[in-house]
C-alpha positions as CSV (number, residue, x, y, z in Angstrom):
1,X,6.9,-19.8,-3.1
2,X,4.9,-16.7,-4.1
3,X,5.9,-13.5,-5.9
4,X,5.5,-10.2,-4.1
5,X,6.7,-6.6,-4.8
6,X,7.9,-3.9,-2.4
7,X,8.8,-0.3,-3.0
8,X,11.9,0.7,-1.0
9,X,14.5,3.4,-0.6
10,X,17.5,2.8,-2.9
11,X,19.7,2.2,0.2
12,X,17.7,-1.0,0.9
13,X,18.7,-2.3,-2.6
14,X,22.4,-1.5,-1.8
15,X,22.2,-3.3,1.5
16,X,20.8,-6.4,-0.3
17,X,23.3,-6.2,-3.1
18,X,26.1,-6.2,-0.5
19,X,24.7,-9.5,0.7
20,X,23.0,-8.3,3.9
21,X,19.5,-9.0,5.1
22,X,17.3,-5.9,5.4
23,X,15.4,-5.9,8.6
24,X,14.3,-2.3,9.2
25,X,14.5,-0.5,12.4
26,X,11.7,1.9,13.3
27,X,14.3,4.7,13.2
28,X,15.1,3.9,9.6
29,X,11.4,3.8,8.7
30,X,10.9,7.2,10.4
31,X,13.7,8.6,8.3
32,X,12.9,7.0,4.9
33,X,9.3,5.7,5.3
34,X,5.8,6.9,4.3
35,X,5.7,9.6,7.0
36,X,9.3,10.7,6.7
37,X,8.5,14.2,5.6
38,X,5.8,14.8,8.2
39,X,6.1,16.9,11.3
40,X,7.9,14.7,14.0
41,X,5.9,16.4,16.8
42,X,2.6,15.2,15.5
43,X,1.2,11.8,16.5
44,X,-0.7,10.8,13.4
45,X,-3.9,8.7,13.9
46,X,-2.5,6.1,11.5
47,X,0.2,5.2,14.0
48,X,-2.2,3.1,16.1
49,X,-3.1,1.1,13.0
50,X,0.5,0.4,12.2
51,X,1.2,-0.6,15.8
52,X,-1.8,-2.9,15.6
53,X,-0.5,-4.5,12.4
54,X,2.9,-5.0,14.1
55,X,1.1,-6.8,16.9
56,X,-0.8,-9.0,14.5
57,X,2.3,-9.9,12.6
58,X,4.0,-11.0,15.9
59,X,1.0,-13.2,16.7
60,X,0.2,-14.6,13.3
61,X,3.6,-15.0,11.6
62,X,6.5,-14.7,13.9
63,X,7.7,-12.8,17.0
64,X,9.3,-9.5,16.1
65,X,11.0,-6.9,18.2
66,X,9.1,-3.7,18.9
67,X,12.2,-1.8,17.7
68,X,11.8,-3.4,14.3
69,X,9.5,-2.2,11.6
70,X,7.6,-4.2,9.0
71,X,8.1,-4.2,5.3
72,X,5.0,-3.6,3.2
73,X,4.6,-5.7,0.1
74,X,2.0,-6.1,-2.7
75,X,0.7,-9.6,-3.1
76,X,-1.4,-8.6,-6.1
77,X,-1.3,-6.8,-8.4
78,X,2.2,-5.7,-9.2
79,X,2.5,-2.0,-8.4
80,X,2.2,0.1,-11.6
81,X,4.8,2.8,-11.3
82,X,3.0,4.9,-13.9
83,X,0.1,5.3,-11.5
84,X,2.1,5.7,-8.3
85,X,3.4,9.1,-7.3
86,X,6.9,9.1,-5.9
87,X,8.7,12.3,-5.0
88,X,12.1,10.7,-4.6
89,X,14.1,7.8,-6.1
90,X,12.6,4.4,-5.3
91,X,13.4,0.8,-6.0
92,X,10.7,-1.7,-6.9
93,X,11.9,-5.1,-5.7
94,X,10.4,-8.4,-7.0
95,X,10.7,-11.0,-4.3
96,X,10.0,-14.8,-4.2
97,X,9.3,-15.9,-0.7
98,X,7.4,-18.6,1.3
99,X,3.8,-17.6,1.8
100,X,4.2,-18.3,5.6
101,X,6.4,-15.2,5.8
102,X,3.6,-12.9,4.7
103,X,0.7,-11.5,6.6
104,X,-1.7,-10.7,3.8
105,X,-4.6,-8.3,4.1
106,X,-7.2,-6.6,1.9
107,X,-5.8,-3.2,0.8
108,X,-9.2,-1.4,0.7
109,X,-10.3,-2.8,4.1
110,X,-6.9,-1.7,5.6
111,X,-8.1,1.9,5.3
112,X,-10.7,1.3,8.0
113,X,-8.1,0.7,10.7
114,X,-6.0,3.6,9.3
115,X,-9.0,5.8,9.9
116,X,-9.8,4.2,13.3
117,X,-13.0,2.9,11.8
118,X,-14.6,-0.6,12.2
119,X,-14.3,-3.2,9.4
120,X,-17.7,-4.5,8.3
121,X,-18.5,-8.2,8.3
122,X,-18.0,-9.9,5.0
123,X,-21.7,-10.3,4.3
124,X,-22.2,-6.6,4.8
125,X,-19.3,-5.6,2.6
126,X,-20.5,-7.9,-0.2
127,X,-24.2,-6.8,0.2
128,X,-26.0,-3.7,-1.0
129,X,-24.5,-0.2,-0.6
130,X,-27.5,1.0,1.5
131,X,-27.1,-2.0,3.9
132,X,-23.4,-1.1,4.2
133,X,-24.2,2.5,4.9
134,X,-26.8,1.5,7.5
135,X,-24.2,-0.8,9.2
136,X,-21.6,1.9,9.1
137,X,-23.9,4.5,10.6
138,X,-24.8,2.1,13.4
139,X,-21.1,2.0,14.5
140,X,-20.9,5.7,15.4
141,X,-19.9,6.0,19.0
142,X,-18.6,2.5,19.4
143,X,-15.8,2.4,22.0
144,X,-12.3,2.0,20.7
145,X,-12.0,-1.6,21.9
146,X,-15.1,-2.6,20.0
147,X,-13.9,-0.8,16.8
148,X,-10.5,-2.5,17.0
149,X,-12.1,-5.9,17.6
150,X,-13.4,-5.7,14.0
151,X,-10.0,-5.0,12.4
152,X,-8.8,-8.7,12.1
153,X,-11.5,-9.0,9.3
154,X,-9.0,-7.5,6.9
155,X,-7.0,-10.8,7.1
156,X,-9.9,-13.0,5.8
157,X,-8.9,-14.2,2.4
158,X,-12.6,-14.7,1.5
159,X,-12.9,-10.9,1.8
160,X,-9.9,-10.0,-0.4
161,X,-10.8,-7.7,-3.3
162,X,-8.5,-6.9,-6.2
163,X,-5.6,-5.4,-4.3
164,X,-3.9,-7.5,-1.6
165,X,-1.1,-6.2,0.4
166,X,1.1,-7.8,3.0
167,X,3.8,-7.3,5.6
168,X,7.0,-9.2,6.1
169,X,9.7,-8.9,8.7
170,X,12.8,-9.0,6.5
171,X,14.2,-9.2,3.0
172,X,17.0,-11.6,2.4
173,X,19.3,-11.1,-0.6
174,X,18.2,-14.5,-1.9
175,X,14.5,-13.3,-1.9
176,X,15.3,-10.7,-4.7
177,X,14.7,-12.0,-8.2
178,X,14.5,-8.6,-9.9
179,X,14.8,-4.9,-9.1
180,X,14.0,-1.7,-10.9
181,X,15.1,1.9,-10.0
182,X,12.7,4.8,-10.6
183,X,13.9,8.4,-10.2
C-alpha cells in the first residue's frame, strides 16, 4: 500500500463519509473541477492532454468509461496547503491504496502535454540546459502525432523529479485514512 493525497470538493468527503465510493462523472468535474469557473464555450488546449491521460489510464491501469473522470493525486510530496491557493473550501484527503491503482507521472513533465509540447528524452532532460534548449528548438513544427508520441515519457519512473502526481479511477471509503478541511 502507498499513501497519496488528493484535494477535493467537500461534497466528495460527504459522499465518502456516507459510505459511498466516489467515482466522478465528467459532468461533476466540469462543475467542481479545475476549470469549473472558466467559460464553457471555450475549448481549452489542456483538454486534449486530459483526454490523453484518460486514454493512458484505461490502457495502463484499468478500463474506464469515457463518461467518467479521473481523480488527481499527489504521490509525493504531500500538498502543502500554505503554498496552494484555493478560492473555495477544499478537502485534503489522505488515502492508502494499492500502487496498481495509480498511474503515476512526473508533475513537471506533465506540463509539456498540457501545453501541447513534446517531452524530451530522459538523457536530454538530465543533460545541460543548452542541450535541452537545442532539442526543444528542433521540435518546432513537429506534427501533432509526433509530439504526442513523446508524451508517455512522463510515466518513466527513472525520470521522476521531486513532485510526482498520479491519477486514480475512484476513491473508496476504506481508502481514506485522514481528511482535513480548508476554507
